[in-house]
C-alpha positions as CSV (number, residue, x, y, z in Angstrom):
1,M,53.1,-79.1,36.9
2,A,55.6,-76.4,37.1
3,K,55.5,-73.8,39.8
4,I,55.5,-70.1,38.7
5,D,57.4,-67.7,40.7
6,D,55.6,-64.9,42.4
7,S,57.9,-62.4,39.9
8,V,56.5,-63.8,37.6
9,K,52.7,-63.6,38.8
10,K,52.8,-60.0,39.2
11,K,53.6,-59.2,35.5
12,V,51.7,-61.9,34.2
13,P,47.9,-62.0,36.1
14,E,45.4,-64.5,35.5
15,L,42.6,-61.8,34.5
16,R,43.5,-59.6,31.9
17,F,41.9,-57.3,29.8
18,K,40.5,-58.0,26.6
19,G,43.7,-57.7,23.7
20,F,46.0,-57.5,26.7
21,T,49.5,-59.3,26.1
22,D,51.6,-57.8,27.5
23,E,53.5,-57.9,30.9
24,W,51.9,-55.6,33.3
25,E,54.2,-52.8,35.0
26,E,53.0,-51.4,38.4
27,R,53.2,-47.7,38.0
28,K,51.9,-45.0,40.5
29,L,48.5,-43.1,39.5
30,K,50.2,-40.1,40.5
31,D,53.1,-40.2,38.0
32,I,51.1,-40.7,35.0
33,A,48.2,-38.7,35.7
34,Q,47.1,-35.1,36.2
35,F,44.7,-34.4,38.9
36,N,42.4,-31.3,38.7
37,P,45.1,-29.1,36.9
38,K,44.2,-25.3,36.8
39,T,42.9,-24.0,33.4
40,V,41.3,-20.3,32.4
41,L,37.5,-20.5,31.7
42,P,36.3,-19.3,28.6
43,D,33.4,-16.8,28.8
44,E,30.5,-19.0,28.3
45,F,30.9,-22.8,28.4
46,E,28.6,-26.1,28.9
47,Y,28.7,-26.6,32.6
48,V,28.2,-31.2,33.9
49,D,27.4,-30.8,37.1
50,L,27.2,-33.9,39.6
51,E,23.2,-34.7,38.8
52,S,24.4,-34.9,34.9
53,V,26.6,-37.9,34.8
54,V,24.4,-41.1,35.5
55,G,26.8,-44.1,35.8
56,T,29.3,-43.6,33.0
57,E,26.6,-41.3,30.5
58,M,26.2,-37.8,30.4
59,I,22.7,-37.3,30.2
60,S,22.5,-33.1,30.3
61,H,24.5,-30.2,30.9
62,R,23.9,-26.4,30.5
63,T,25.1,-23.6,29.0
64,E,26.6,-21.2,31.8
65,S,28.5,-18.0,32.0
66,K,31.7,-17.5,33.8
67,D,30.6,-14.7,35.9
68,Q,27.4,-16.6,36.7
69,A,28.8,-20.3,36.9
70,P,28.7,-22.2,40.2
71,S,32.3,-22.1,42.3
72,R,32.5,-25.9,41.7
73,A,33.1,-24.7,37.8
74,Q,36.8,-24.4,37.5
75,R,38.6,-26.7,34.9
76,L,38.1,-27.5,31.5
77,A,37.6,-30.8,29.7
78,Q,40.2,-32.0,27.6
79,K,39.6,-35.3,25.2
80,G,40.8,-38.2,27.7
81,D,40.1,-37.1,30.9
82,V,38.5,-39.2,33.4
83,F,36.0,-37.4,35.8
84,Y,34.6,-39.6,38.8
85,Q,32.8,-38.2,42.0
86,T,34.6,-36.9,45.0
87,V,31.4,-36.2,46.5
88,R,28.6,-39.3,47.0
89,P,31.3,-41.7,45.7
90,Y,29.1,-44.6,46.1
91,Q,26.9,-43.2,43.0
92,M,29.8,-44.6,40.9
93,N,29.3,-41.9,38.4
94,N,32.3,-42.0,36.4
95,Y,32.6,-40.1,33.1
96,L,35.4,-40.7,30.1
97,Y,35.4,-37.5,28.2
98,D,35.5,-38.1,24.5
99,L,33.6,-35.3,23.1
100,P,35.2,-33.0,20.1
101,Y,34.9,-29.8,22.3
102,D,37.2,-27.7,24.1
103,N,34.1,-25.7,26.0
104,Y,33.3,-28.4,28.4
105,V,33.6,-27.8,32.5
106,F,32.7,-30.2,34.7
107,S,32.0,-30.0,38.7
108,T,34.9,-30.5,41.0
109,G,32.9,-32.2,42.9
C-alpha cells in the first residue's frame, strides 16, 4: 500500500461534494465574500424577518415601507446571497436567496 503524503491529503479529501473532482484550494472566507454590504433601500420592499425562515425555507415575508420598517431592515438581497442567523444560531435557519426579485430585504439578525 502506498503512503499518501500529508500535503496531497489536504488537497484531495476523502469526503467529496457530488460532482466535484478537482483539488481543494484553501481560501479565507473574507477574501471571497462580502459581509453585510451597505445598500440603499427602495421606498417599499418585501421584508424577511428571523421568523420568516425555517431550516432552509422562506415561509413568509411582508411588505414594508422604508420609513416604517424595523431597524434591522437594512440590506437588499441579491441572487446568490446566503442569509444566516446571528441571533439564535442554534436554530440553524439559513437561506440561499435565489429569487429573481430586487426588492427583498432580510433582517440583519
